[in-house]
Structures are given as structure tokens and as C-alpha cells.
Residue, then its C-alpha position, 0 to 999 in steps of 0.5 A: m208401418n205407414r212407410s211399408l204400407r206405402r211401398l206395398a201400395a206402390a209396388m202393387l200399383a206398379a204391378f197393376a200398371i205392368v199387367a195393364l200395360t201388357l195386356g194392353y199391348w197384347g190386346l191392342v197392339r199385338s192382337e192380329s199377330l196373336l190371333a194368327r198364331e197356328d197354336n191359338p185355340r181360339r183361331i183354331l175353334d172359330e175355324q172350325r166353326v166356319r161353314r165352308g162352301t160345297i164344291y160340285d161338279r158341272n152336273g151339281r154332284v157333290l165333290a167336297e163338302t163341310v160336315v158338321n158334328p151335331d154334338t160339338g157343333l164343329a165343322s170338318r171337310e169331306y170329299v166324295s172321292p180320291s179321284v178329285a184331289p188333283v183338281v179340287g185339292y185339300y183344305s186342312l187346319r193344319f196343312g193349309v189348302g191346295g187346288v181349288e180350295a186354295a184358289q177359291d178359298d176366301f169365296l168358300r169361307g164367306v170372306g166378303l160376302l156380307d156387308a158390315r151390318q150383316e157381319l155385326v148381326r152374325d157376331l151378336l148372334h154367334e152365328p158361324p160364317v158360311g161360305g159360297d158355293v163352287r161349280l167346277t166344269i169337271d165331269l165327275d164320271a169322266q174324272t173318275t175314269a181318268a183316274r181308273l185309268l191311271e191306277g198303278q201308273a205315273g202320269a197325267i190325263v187332261v180332258l178339254s171340251v171344244p170349243d169352249g176350253e172347259v176342263l172335263a177332267l184333270a187327273s194325276a198320278p200317284s195322287f192322295d186321299p185328301n180325307e187321310l191327308s192330316d194322318r199322312w202328311d209327312e209321308l206324302i211330303a217325304d214320298p219321292d214319287a211326289p203325289l201332291l204335285n199336280r202333274a197335269t198342270q205343273g208337271l213339264y216333260q220333253p215333248g218328244e214325238i208328240l211335238q210333231s203335231v206343231i212343228l209339222g203344222a207350222a211347216l205346212n202353214s208356211g208352205s215350206v213342206s207337203v204332206d206329199d213330199e217324199w223322205f229318203g233319209p233316216l227316220s230315227a234321230s240321235v239325242d245326246n248319243l242315244i236313239l230316239p226311234c219311230a214310235g209306230d211301224s215305220l216300214g213303208v214310210e216314203t213321205i212327209g206324212d207317213a213319217f208323222i203317222a209312224a211318229c218317226p222323228a228325223p224329218f222333223d229335225r230337218m223340217a225345223t232347220d228348214l223353218g229357221e229358228d224364228r218361225v219354230l219359236a213363233a209356232l211354239r208361242d202360237f200353240g201356247l207352249l211357252s206361257a202357263p195356261a191361266l186356269g185359277i189353280p197353279t200351272d207352269a211352263v218353260t219360258e222363251e229365253e230358257v228355250i232359246a239359250a238350250d237349243d238349236p232348231g233341229r234337236l227343239a223339233v224332236g221335242q228333245g231340248g230346252l222345251t218342256v210342256s205340261p199335258l194341259q198344254m198338249a190337250l190345248v194343242a189337240a182342242a186347237y185341231a179339233d176346232h180347226g187351228r183356234m185354240p180356246p181359253v181354258q176354264l175350270i170354275e164354271a159359276r159361284r153362288a153366295p148362300d141363298g144366292p143364285w148361281q152367278e156364271v164365271e167368265a173364261s179367262g183370256n180369249p181364243r187364239g189363232t194358231l194356223s190357217r184352217a186349210s193347215a189345220e185340216a191337213m193336220v186333222e187328216l193325218m191325225g185321223r189316219a194316225a188313230d185309224e192305221g198309225v202310231a195311235s191306232a190303239a185309241a180307235v175302239g168304238q164307233s166314233r172316229v178318233y183323230g190323234h197322235a202318240g210318241l215317244a220322249l227320252s227324259g231326264p239324266e238317266a234318258t227314261t222313256n215317256a209315252w204321250f198321246i194327244g187327240f180328239m173326238r167330234a160330238g157331230d154338232g160342232r162340239a168335240v173333246a180334246a185329250a192329252v195322256l202322259l205316262e212316265n217311265s213307259a215306252d207304251v205308246s199303244r197303252a197311252s193311246h188306248i187310255g186316250g181313246e177311253v177318256l175322250r169316249s167317257a168325256l164325249n157322253a159328259i157333253r151329250 
């Protein structure tokens, strides 16, 4: 009897020891990994209690905010408009974060905003974590206009203010509604049109004829050509047994300047050959086309090594080689011409504030960079004015303020589909300006691209006045 009791007692002690060791292992050694599991109910409840900070536009209008259910005390994220999705991104318990929501995640969640004593008091009082607020350079009106102009059309629009380089609008289509993300995630991921891709910052496209603004600027800067030089050769260019035609009316093209105004590619093939590979690559570097802009949200760019491996100077100059560019990069090219050859650093996050604290301005990342001499830049600006007045970009010139711009075609992909580009700017009259890039996928309608460019420039000009 006693022996049986001792055996039972020993077995129970062993069982208790195993339970204690197991609890100790999971409670101490593996506690962090256990808490981090996505299916951990405690983690999900803790996350739903976080009072994530608000994201505002430049004028203090709400773009994304946290709404608390008064019955459960649980929080959810709401977005003012689907138009903000390409820049603000999304926040989801199940699918993570994207855009500004990802770039500013720690601050919006309140990570590191309290000292150890304040954290302890909050935990003792069972108060939910409270995040900080973020104010963007985006103007909601300009953003909404850009998104509306892209309805039914795959492509992207970027609008910048000059000389500060602030992003006023950043639209990508097709896009998505972040309020419906959880219900449509599988559909969005499987969609071949890639609505979750931010075409404005991460889409890389053949520049085609829009690269003429860089090549001609570099040639003028080197002194190898003049806008009045006569041209008697072909106007269209041959690309892999295909023809890249003039995007505008080529009737009466007699000079290099005329070829630019009509976006005729062949003269730029010859121009780049005369410049040589080193000077062409130097121009691409100077205009920031071989590096990804520092924006705070993901951006992309082709590398110089990839361009060198793929191209000869003439093929590169007509924008149909290894160089691919994002709409953001081309908007910066337009911004450089708007500021007399000086390219600004680009900025998206304007200010942040901790809970109950004042707004703290955020400095732009990087410094202004020179691209061309002022004289060369002004010669290009004059041509861009003529292109918008009477040439390939004339559809942008509606309204009283003068538009300076360029438009062109690009062949893209193995099926050689055509994309339409516009870049340009408009001046406010007080030294400031707005610059834009428009890309329309699978479109040969440069007039439409130019018209959209003119509309978003006018909307953005109202935003900075």
C-alpha cells in the first residue's frame, strides 16, 4: 500500500515537474516567439487596442485614421478615399502594412515615444498604446484629380512642387481600396494587372522619346549641337525591326529644335553617337536616372551596370534600350528644368508629432543637384514652351498659365506595345512651380497624356498658391 502511494506521489511530482518545465520553457525561453505568432489571440487583441496615429495631407485633412468601436474598445483603420492608396498604403492585422503606413509604422504605433516609466504606468493602468501623427506633402485635391484622370487607364502620375521637391500627388492605376483590403486580398494578389504595385515609384518603363529632354540638354551643354542646327536625315527610328515614329506632326521639321518639338527620335540617335557613351551615361547620372530617389516609401531604378551591358549610345538615346525609368524619376527631370537646371531632393513626409506634442518638421533627404548650366536649361525650357504651345505636347496648353512640356511614345515589352509619356511644368509667378510626369500604359495617345498633364498641373498650381 505504502509502496503504491509512494509510486503515485512520485509520478505526480514528475508530472508537475514536466508541466512546470514546459510552462517555464514557453513562458520564458520561447515567450517572444509565442507572442509573435500570427494566430496568437493575445497578440491580435493587443494589436486591435493600438490607437494608431492619423495621417494628414499638407492642409491638415485626414487621409487615414483609427476608429474605435465604443462597445468593444477595439480599433480599426479607415481611409478617406481610395485615391490615397498608392501613397498612404494600407494597414492590416492579417496582411501587414504598405506605403506610408509601412514606412512610418513604428511612429504611427507609438513605438519609442514613451520612456520606461511612462510605459510602466500605461501598462499598470491598462491603457492602450497611442501612436504619433504624420503629415504628408500630398494635397488631397491634387491627388483626387490625378486618380480621377487615370480612371479606366493603367498608368501613373507624379506631381512635385518646385523648388522644394514636395510630392503633391502620386497616383497609380489600377489601384485598390484599402478599406476593402481584407475582403479582396486574394483577388488583388492574383490580379495580372498588379493593382498593389505602385507604378509611380516602382514601375520601370522604357522612356522612349521622352528621354529627348535629357539627351538634347546634355548635347547643348557640351556644345556639340545647337537647336538651330539643320537636320536632313530620317525622323523615325528603327527598333528591333519595328518603327518608332515621331509622336507629333513631323511636317516642316528642319532643325534639331524642330525634331524635339515634334518628338522625332532619329536625330537623337545620331546625337548620342556623337556625344559618346561616357557623356550619355554622365547625363543619365546627373538627371538621377541611374539611382532610386529617396522618398521614404519603396522606389526603384535600373543600375548603371545593367544599362552598360544592354546598350550602345544610339539605341539608348531613343529610349529603347536597357534604360528604364519610373514616372517619379521623370517628374524630377521636369522639376530640374522648372528650376533652371537644379534638381530638388524629393520629399513626402512633411512633419510628425508625438501624442499631445507639437508638429516637428521633417528635413528632406538629400541635397539639390545640378544637371545642366543655366543657359542650357533655359534653351531647353524655351523648346518645351514651344512643344506645349504648338508641338507634340500642345494638348496640355489649356487655360491661362503657360505650360512647358514634352511628350512622346515608347515601345515596351516583347509584344512591343506602346506607352505614351508627358513631362512638364507650370510656373506660379513667385519663383515657385509645379512639375509633373504622366505615363499611360498600352496607349499611343500622346495628346491624352499631355491633356492629363495639363490638368494635374493646374490642380497642383492651386495647391501651392
